[in-house]
N, C-alpha and C positions, 0 to 999 in steps of 0.2 A: 415385707407381710405389707398391705395396705392399711390403715387405718379405715374403718370404718363409723361415718359419723354420726351419733346416735339420730342430730335433730333433721337427718335425712333419712332415715330409718322409721323414726315416727313420722315425718311427713306423708308419707305413706302406708301407716299403719290404719286401719288393718287392711290385705290385702283384698283384693276380690276372690280370690281361691279359698281364703282361708272363712270370709262371708259363704261362700258358696259353700263350701264343708261345713262350717258350724246350722246351717239353715238345711242341709238336705238330713242331717243328723239329728236335727229337733221332728225334722220330716216322718220320720221314721218310728223316733220315739215313739212320737202322736201316732203313725198306724199301726204299730204293735198294740199301742195301748187302745184304740178304738178297733182292731178287730179281733184282739185276743183279750182281758179279761173285762173289758167293758160287755163286749158280747156276747161273750160267756155270763155274765151278774144278769146282762137284760134275756137271755133265752132260760136264767134261774127263774125270773122274775115275771115267766108267761109275756114278753115282749116288751113290758114296764123298762125304760131308761133309768140306767143308775144316775146319781146325784149331780156326777160331773157334768152330763149332758145333756141335764136341762136349762135350755136357755131360759125358759118361766121361771125358774122356780119351783118349790114347792112347798104344800101347807103341809103342817103335823101330818093331816092324819094322812095323807099321800107319804109322811118317810115313814110312817109308822109300819104302811102295808106295803111298803117296798120293802122294810128291815124283815119284815114278815115274810114274803115271800119267797124271798134267797134262802129263809133256811138258818139253820146256825152255821153248816157246811159253809154256805154261801157269802157270811157274815163274814170267817176268818178266811177266805179267799179274797173278800174285799179289804179286808186288811194285809193281807197278809203278804199278796200278789199288786193287786192296782193300787194300791195308796202305796206299797212300799218303789214301784215302777214309776208312778208319780211323784214320789222328792226329787225324782233325776228331771222330770220335765220343765218345772217352770225357772230350774236356772238357766237352762238350755234353751229355754225360750225367750228369755231375759237376754241372755247375753246372745245369740244368733241375729234376735232382730232388733237391739240396742246398739250391737255393731255392724249390721244393715243398711238402719238408720244411719250411721254417723257415714258411713262408708259413700253413699248416695248425697251426701252433703258436702262432700270435702272441695274442697276447689276443683273446678272445672268440671265436674260431674254436671250439676243443675246450669253454671253461671262461672264465669271466669274467678269472681270471686267467692269466697268461701261462704257461705249458709253463716250470718251471724249464732256466734258461740250460743249464747242464750239462746236461740232456735233450737239448736242443735240438741242441748240438753234438755229441752221442753219434749224434742222428739226419742232421746233415750228415756225421758222418761216413763214415758207409756208402755212399751213392753218390761217395765219393772211394777210401775203398776198393778199388772196385769198379772206376772211371776207373782206377786205380794198375795193380789186376792184368792189367788190357785193354792198356796200356801196355809190362809187364812180356810179357804174350802177344805182344804184336804185336812187339816187338822180338826174342824167342825166335823169330818163325818168319819176319823177315827175313834172322835170321843161316843158319839150315836152307838158306834159298830160296839164300843168297849163297855158300855150302861145299859147297852139290850136289857132288858125289854123296856126301863125307864128309857123314856124320849124325853128332853126339856123341850119344851114352847119356843124359849126364849135361845136356845142351842138351834134348833129348828130354826128358825129365823134368822139368826145371823149366817148359818148356811147356805141360806137356800139366796139371800143378798149377795155374799161373798159369790155364787155362783151366777147369781142374773149378772151383779158387777164384772167379773169375769170374762163373763159373752161380750159382755155389750165393749169393754177397753180391747179385750184380742180383737173385734172386729175393726174397729177403730185402728189397731196397729197396721192390721193386714192391710186397711184399705190406705194407711199414711205409703208403707210400702208401695203398694201396687202404680199408686198416684207419681210419686218419688221415682218407681224405674222408671215408669213411660215418659214421666218426664226426660229422666236420663238418655231413654233411648230415642227421644225424638231429638235431642240434641246431638246427639251423636250423628245421626243421619242427614 
């Protein structure tokens, strides 16, 4: 039996197949949330977007109006369906995007030499920050739903800031991946 050298295995980690599978899984979870619970909550609110997908954030009055519009059943649904599903998305997002960025910056992808390790760490920190902001946002939303009808102004501000920052860092992550993927594809051709 041939011995497998660990350094050879880790030089190839992560594999392109693993990266693609994780990106697809992340996309599927997002699609299920967006077209499932988030769409349902929007219908309950008469077309108003749930907190998770408001890139401009929301005021205390907007948060109060949304929680009121979805009613008791909608608040339970938000807490027990959407937020439960959204506990899986942030870590899956961070892992899938982090490994994709790591893979794209491996030796031979963008250039013969590896991208400096310090730059690679900065790149993979971006999706981790996005996922962390999503977790903060989810915690704030859960608390708003739990303490309803009392809605703390400070809690809404923190939640809204986390939502806005999550959106910005998420766009940055996707742009970084797109630019690096384009550079990699251009180098291959």
